[in-house]
C-alpha positions in Angstrom: 14.1 -31.4 -3.4 12.4 -30.9 0.0 9.5 -28.5 0.2 10.0 -25.2 2.1 8.2 -24.8 5.3 4.9 -23.0 4.7 5.4 -20.5 7.5 8.9 -19.7 6.2 7.5 -19.3 2.7 5.1 -16.6 4.0 7.7 -15.2 6.4 5.4 -15.5 9.5 5.8 -17.1 12.8 4.0 -20.4 13.6 1.6 -18.6 16.0 0.6 -15.9 13.3 -3.1 -15.2 13.3 -5.4 -15.0 10.3 -4.8 -11.3 9.8 -1.0 -11.7 9.7 -1.2 -14.6 7.3 -3.4 -12.6 4.9 -1.2 -9.6 5.1 1.9 -11.6 4.4 0.3 -13.4 1.5 -1.0 -10.2 0.0 2.4 -8.5 0.1 4.3 -11.4 -1.4 1.7 -12.2 -4.0 1.8 -8.7 -5.3 5.6 -8.8 -5.4 5.8 -12.1 -7.3 2.7 -11.9 -9.5 3.4 -13.0 -13.1 1.9 -9.8 -14.4 4.6 -7.8 -12.6 7.4 -10.3 -13.5 6.7 -11.3 -17.1 9.0 -14.1 -18.3 10.6 -14.6 -14.8 10.4 -18.3 -14.1 11.7 -17.9 -10.5 9.0 -15.3 -9.7 6.4 -17.6 -11.1 7.6 -20.5 -9.0 7.6 -18.3 -5.8 4.1 -17.1 -6.7 2.9 -20.7 -6.8 4.7 -21.6 -3.5 3.1 -18.6 -1.8 -0.4 -19.6 -3.0 0.1 -23.2 -1.9 1.3 -22.1 1.6 -1.5 -19.7 2.1 -4.2 -22.2 0.9 -3.0 -24.6 3.5 -2.6 -22.2 6.5 -5.7 -20.1 6.0 -8.0 -23.1 6.7 -8.0 -24.0 10.4 -8.3 -27.8 9.8 -5.6 -27.9 7.1 -3.4 -25.8 9.3 -3.8 -28.1 12.3 -3.0 -31.1 10.2 0.1 -29.3 8.8 1.3 -28.3 12.2 1.1 -31.9 13.3 2.2 -33.9 10.3 4.0 -31.3 8.1 3.8 -31.8 4.3 2.9 -35.4 4.8 -0.6 -34.3 5.8 -1.3 -33.6 2.1 0.6 -36.4 0.5 -1.1 -39.6 -0.7 -4.3 -38.7 0.9 -2.5 -37.9 4.2 -3.3 -39.2 7.7 -4.2 -42.7 6.5 -6.6 -41.5 3.8 -8.3 -38.9 5.9 -6.1 -36.1 4.9 -6.8 -33.1 2.7 -4.8 -34.1 -0.3 -3.4 -31.6 -2.8 -6.4 -31.1 -4.9 -7.0 -27.7 -3.2 -3.8 -26.4 -4.7 -4.5 -27.2 -8.3 -7.0 -25.9 -10.8 -8.5 -22.6 -9.8 -7.8 -22.9 -6.0 -5.0 -20.4 -6.0 -6.7 -18.1 -8.5 -9.8 -18.2 -6.2 -7.9 -17.1 -3.1 -6.0 -14.4 -5.0 -9.2 -13.1 -6.5 -10.8 -13.2 -3.1 -8.2 -10.9 -1.6 -7.3 -8.6 -4.5 -10.6 -8.5 -6.5 -10.3 -7.7 -10.2 -6.9 -6.9 -11.5 -6.0 -3.3 -12.3 -6.7 -2.2 -15.9 -9.5 -4.7 -16.4 -7.1 -7.3 -17.8 -9.5 -10.0 -16.7 -12.7 -8.8 -18.3 -15.7 -11.0 -17.6 -18.0 -11.7 -20.5 -21.5 -12.9 -20.3 -23.9 -12.5 -23.1 -21.7 -10.0 -24.9 -21.2 -7.9 -21.7 -17.7 -7.0 -20.7 -16.4 -5.6 -17.4 -15.3 -2.0 -17.5 -11.7 -1.1 -16.9 -10.4 0.0 -13.5 -9.3 3.6 -13.2 -6.5 5.3 -11.3 -6.7 8.8 -9.7 -3.7 10.4 -8.0 -4.5 12.6 -5.1 -2.1 14.8 -3.0 -3.0 15.9 0.5 -1.3 17.8 3.2 0.0 16.3 6.4 -2.7 18.2 8.3 -5.3 16.6 6.2 -3.8 13.2 6.8 -3.8 13.9 10.5 -7.5 15.0 10.7 -9.0 13.1 7.8 -11.3 14.7 5.2 -14.0 14.1 2.6 -12.7 15.1 -0.8 -14.5 15.7 -4.0 -12.8 14.4 -7.1 -13.8 14.8 -10.8 -13.0 11.7 -12.8 -13.3 11.5 -16.6 -14.7 8.0 -17.2 -17.3 6.1 -19.2 -20.9 5.7 -18.0 -23.7 3.5 -19.1 -25.6 4.9 -22.1 -29.0 6.1 -20.9 -30.4 5.9 -24.5 -30.0 2.2 -24.8 -29.7 1.4 -21.1 -26.2 0.0 -21.8 -27.2 -2.7 -24.2 -25.6 -1.0 -27.2 -28.6 -1.8 -29.4 -31.0 0.9 -30.8 -34.0 1.4 -28.4 -36.7 -1.1 -29.3 -34.2 -3.7 -30.5 -32.1 -6.3 -28.8 -28.7 -7.9 -29.6 -29.0 -11.3 -31.2 -27.0 -14.5 -30.5 -24.1 -14.9 -32.8 -24.9 -17.6 -35.4 -21.3 -18.6 -35.8 -20.4 -19.5 -32.2 -23.9 -19.9 -30.8 -23.2 -17.3 -28.1 -20.0 -18.9 -26.8 -17.7 -16.3 -28.2 -15.2 -19.0 -29.3 -15.2 -21.5 -32.2 -13.2 -24.7 -32.7 -11.5 -25.9 -35.8 -10.1 -29.4 -36.4 -6.6 -29.6 -37.8 -5.5 -33.2 -38.2 -5.4 -34.8 -34.7 -5.7 -31.5 -33.0 -8.7 -29.2 -32.2 -7.9 -25.5 -32.0 -10.2 -23.1 -30.2 -10.0 -19.4 -31.1 -12.1 -16.2 -30.7 -15.1 -16.0 -32.9 -14.3 -13.8 -35.9 -17.9 -12.6 -36.3 -18.7 -11.4 -32.8 -15.1 -11.0 -31.6 -15.7 -13.1 -28.6 -18.8 -11.3 -27.3 -21.3 -14.0 -28.2 -23.8 -11.5 -29.5 -24.2 -9.3 -32.6 -25.8 -5.9 -32.7 -27.5 -5.5 -36.1 -28.9 -2.0 -35.3 -26.6 -0.1 -32.9 -27.6 2.7 -30.7 -26.9 6.1 -32.4 -25.7 7.8 -29.1 -23.0 5.2 -28.1 -22.4 3.6 -31.5 -23.2 0.2 -30.1 -20.7 0.5 -27.2 -23.4 0.7 -24.5 -21.4 3.5 -22.8 -20.5 7.1 -23.3 -17.7 9.3 -22.0 -18.6 11.6 -19.1 -16.9 13.4 -16.2 -18.2 12.3 -12.8 -17.9 14.0 -9.4 -17.3 11.6 -6.6 -16.9 11.9 -2.8 -13.9 10.2 -1.3 -13.5 9.6 2.4 -9.9 10.1 3.6 -9.6 8.5 7.1 -7.5 10.1 9.8 -4.0 8.7 10.0 -3.7 7.6 6.4 -0.2 7.2 5.1 1.6 8.2 2.0 1.2 5.7 -0.8 -2.1 4.3 0.5 -4.6 3.0 -2.1 -8.3 3.5 -1.7 -10.7 1.3 -3.7 -14.1 2.6 -4.8 -15.9 -0.5 -6.0 -18.0 0.0 -9.2 -16.8 3.6 -9.8 -14.5 2.8 -12.7 -15.5 2.6 -16.4 -18.9 1.3 -17.2 -18.8 -2.2 -18.8 -19.4 -2.7 -22.5 -23.0 -3.4 -23.4 -24.3 -3.4 -19.9 -21.4 -5.2 -18.3 -20.3 -4.6 -14.7 -18.4 -1.4 -14.0 -14.7 -1.5 -13.0 -13.3 0.0 -9.9 -11.7 3.4 -9.2 -8.4 3.4 -7.2 -7.4 6.5 -5.4 -3.6 6.6 -4.9 -2.7 9.1 -2.1 0.5 11.0 -1.6 1.2 13.2 1.4 3.1 16.5 0.7 6.3 17.1 2.6 5.7 19.3 5.6 7.7 22.5 6.3 8.4 21.6 9.9 7.4 18.0 10.6 8.8 14.7 9.3 6.7 11.6 9.7 7.8 8.0 10.5 4.7 5.8 10.9 2.6 7.4 13.6 5.5 9.5 15.1 6.4 13.0 14.1 9.8 14.6 14.3 10.7 18.3 14.4 14.0 20.1 14.7 13.9 23.3 16.8 16.9 25.7 17.1 17.7 27.1 20.5 20.3 29.6 21.7 23.6 28.5 23.3 22.6 30.2 26.5 19.2 28.4 26.7 21.0 25.1 26.2 23.6 26.0 28.9 21.3 27.7 31.5 18.1 25.8 30.7 14.7 27.3 29.7 11.6 26.5 27.8 9.8 27.1 24.6 6.4 26.3 23.0 5.8 24.4 19.7 2.7 24.1 17.6 1.3 20.6 17.0 -0.9 19.3 14.2 -4.0 19.1 16.5 -3.9 23.0 16.7 -2.6 23.2 20.3 0.7 24.5 21.8 3.0 22.1 23.6 5.6 23.3 26.1 9.1 21.9 26.0 11.3 22.3 29.1 15.0 22.5 28.4 17.2 21.3 31.3 20.5 23.0 32.2 23.4 21.7 30.1 21.3 20.3 27.2 23.5 19.1 24.3 23.0 19.6 20.6 20.7 16.9 19.1 18.9 16.1 22.4 15.4 14.8 21.8 12.3 15.5 23.9 9.3 13.2 23.5 5.8 14.7 23.6 3.5 11.7 24.1 0.3 11.5 22.1 1.2 14.5 20.0 2.0 12.6 16.8 -0.3 11.1 14.1 -3.4 9.0 14.8 -3.0 5.3 13.9 -5.3 4.4 11.0 -8.6 3.0 12.2 -7.3 2.6 15.8 -7.6 4.7 18.9 -3.8 4.9 19.3 -1.9 8.1 18.7 1.8 8.4 18.0 4.3 10.8 19.6 6.0 14.0 18.6 9.8 14.1 19.1 11.5 17.5 19.3 15.2 17.6 18.5 17.0 20.7 19.7 19.7 22.2 17.5 22.0 24.4 19.6 22.8 27.6 17.6 26.3 29.1 17.9 26.2 32.9 18.3 27.1 35.0 15.2 28.1 38.6 14.6 29.4 39.1 18.2 29.8 42.6 19.6 33.1 43.5 21.3 31.5 43.2 24.8 30.0 39.8 23.9 33.3 38.5 22.7 35.0 39.8 25.9 32.5 37.9 28.0 32.9 34.7 26.1 36.7 35.0 26.3 36.4 35.5 30.0 34.1 32.5 30.3 36.6 30.4 28.3 39.4 31.5 30.6 37.7 30.4 33.7 36.1 27.2 32.3 37.2 23.8 33.5 37.0 20.3 32.1 33.8 19.7 34.1 32.1 22.4 31.9 32.9 20.4 28.7 33.4 16.8 29.7 32.8 15.3 26.3 35.4 17.4 24.4 37.9 17.1 27.2 37.5 13.4 27.4 37.6 12.9 23.6 41.0 14.7 23.1 42.5 12.9 26.1 41.4 9.5 24.7 42.7 10.4 21.2 46.1 11.4 22.6 46.4 8.1 24.7 45.4 6.1 21.6 48.1 7.4 19.3 50.7 7.4 22.0 50.0 3.6 22.5 50.6 3.0 18.8 54.1 4.5 19.0 55.2 2.2 21.9 
C-alpha cells in the first residue's frame, strides 16, 4: 500500500513553516499517543506515521529531498546512495522528537533511574480565574501539597554519615538475567527492586525515601490573554525524586469562569444589550463597560433591527504573547413594551393604523412571498 503524503499526514500545507509543523505534530501526537489509546492498533499506526512524517519535515535537508523526490528520497539510500535513508525513523528517533517537544510524560510514568535515583512524579493543579484576570494577567500564589527532598539526608535516603551501597545481586544495573533453555530472560532485580543500590541504614526522617511530604507556596505567572483550558508547566516544581533523583514538573490547568455579561470566542468578546423599541425605531446611543475599565459609546441608527451587531474595534481580549487585541461585538435585543397604559396603547394603535409597508418591509415582504408560494403550489 502506498505511503500517505507526509504533509497530508500532519494536515499542513506544503509551505507550512517550522512552527506550524511542530504545532500540528504536537496536536496529533497527543491525540494518538498509545498511553491515551491502549490496545488501539489503528491509533498506534497513526502515531508512528505522524512521527515519521514530522521527523522528515522538521529537518530542512530531509524536507528539501522529500519535496523533490517524495518517499523515494528515503528508500534504498535515496538519491543514488546520497539520501537520508530510513534509519532516522527507527530505534529511538521518534521517541527523541516526542520527548523533545513534550518533555517527561504526566504522572512520572517514565521515571529515570541512575544510581538508585528515580525521577519524581509530575503534579497537576487546577486553577480557576475570572475573565477580567485572563484579560489583564496576574501573578497568583498557589499552595501545593507535594514531596520535597529530605534535608536530613540531603535526599540520599541513607542515615547521615552513611552512603547507599551497590546492590551485590545486580551489580548496580537494577536488572538481572536468567537463562531458561535457549532463552535469556531479563527481569527487575528482586533485592534492590530495580534501583541498583541498597540502603542498609535508612534515614530516620524519610524512612529511606530521600523525600518528605510538605506543602509548598509557589508563584505562578498568568499572562494576559490566556485562554480557558491552557496548561502552564513549572519545570522541576513537582514531587522530589526518590533518593536524590530529579524532581517532576507541576502542571497548572487553567479554567476561566463564565462571565455575567461577556462571552468569549478566541480574542473577541460578545455582549447582548437590550434597548427599547423607541430607541431602535428613532435611533439613539448608550454606553457599555469594557474589560479594560473604560466606557465605550454605541450609536444606534434609526430603524435598527433586533439582533443587529455593532463592532467596537480593539475592545476585546489581548492575544496571548502578541500585541494584537480582539474586538467587542455588541448585539442589540429590541425589547417589546410591556404593561402598557391606556394612553400608550392608544398611541400604538394610532401608529399601527397609519403605518405603511415601508415601515415594516421585512414582515410585509415575508407574508407576500409566503402567499405567492402556496398559491403557486395549487396551480
